[in-house]
N, C-alpha and C positions, 0 to 999 in steps of 0.2 A: 688652468689653475682653478681650484675651489677654495672657497673661504667660509668662515663662521665668524660673525661679528656679534659680540654681546655688549649690550649698552643699556643704560638707564637714562631716559630724557628728563631734564628738569623742566620747570614750568614754562621756560621760554623756548623749549624744543632744541636744547643743547646738552651734549655731554662731552667732557674732556677725559673721560676715564674708560673709553671703549677699548675692548680687547679684540684684536683681529687675528684670527688663526688661519694661516694660509697653507695650502698643499698643492705643490705643482712640480713642473719639470726642473725648476731651480732649487727644489728642496722644500722643507718645512720651515716656516716662520711663525713666530708668536710676537706680535707688535702690541705693546700695551701703551696706555696713555694717548690713544688716538681720539680725534674729535669728530663727532657726528653732529651736524647742525641742520635742522629744518630751516631753509631760507624763506620759503613762502608756502602757504596752504590755502587754496581757494575753497569756496563753499561746496564745490562739486567733488572735493577730494584730491584734485590734482595739485601738484606744487613741485617745489625744487628743494634739494638738500645737497650737503657737501660732506664728504668723508675723507679724512686724511689716512694715509697708508704708509707712513714712515717719511723720512726726510725727503723733501722735494717731490713729494708724490701726493696726489689728491684726485678724487673723483667728483665730478659735477653730475648730479643725479636728477633725473625726473622721477617723481614719485606719484603713486595713485593710491590713496587710502581707501579701504573698503568701507562700505556704509556704516557698519557697526564699529569701525575703528581698531579692530583686533588685528588686522593684517594690512600691510602695504607692500606694494611692488615697487622695485627701483630699477632704473636702467640709466646707463651713462650714454648719452647720445650727443654730447656736447661737442661741437667742432673745435672748442678749445683744447680738447683731449684726443686728437687722432690716434687710432691705434688702441684705444680702451674698449675693451669688451666686457663690461661688468654689468651683471644683472642678477636680480634675486628677489626674495620675498622676506619681509619681517614679519614675525609672529609674536605677538604679545605673550610673555610668560604669565601664568597665573601666580599670584602670591599664595602663601599658605593660607588656607581656609577660604579662598576665593573660589566659589562653585558657580558663579553667575555665567550665563551663556550669552549675555548681551553685550 
């Protein structure tokens, strides 16, 4: 399966309006109103997050934020979710007129 998650975090590191588009052997799905929450973030950029993926579905994610904060990697290695094989990268989208490289 592959997926694309679009979200905007609020100041507390949460969104409940994430849209998860999935493509896989079971077909295509678009899941709206999903929740992505950063649960912890350490000074070295490591942390944890949670992503809902429909009813009775969720991923416990380890995250690593790049030094400039534009990209972070995610992976679900939680023993609470055996059989979950989710990993990926999040890339900050520039807003209109934002040409900064930092």
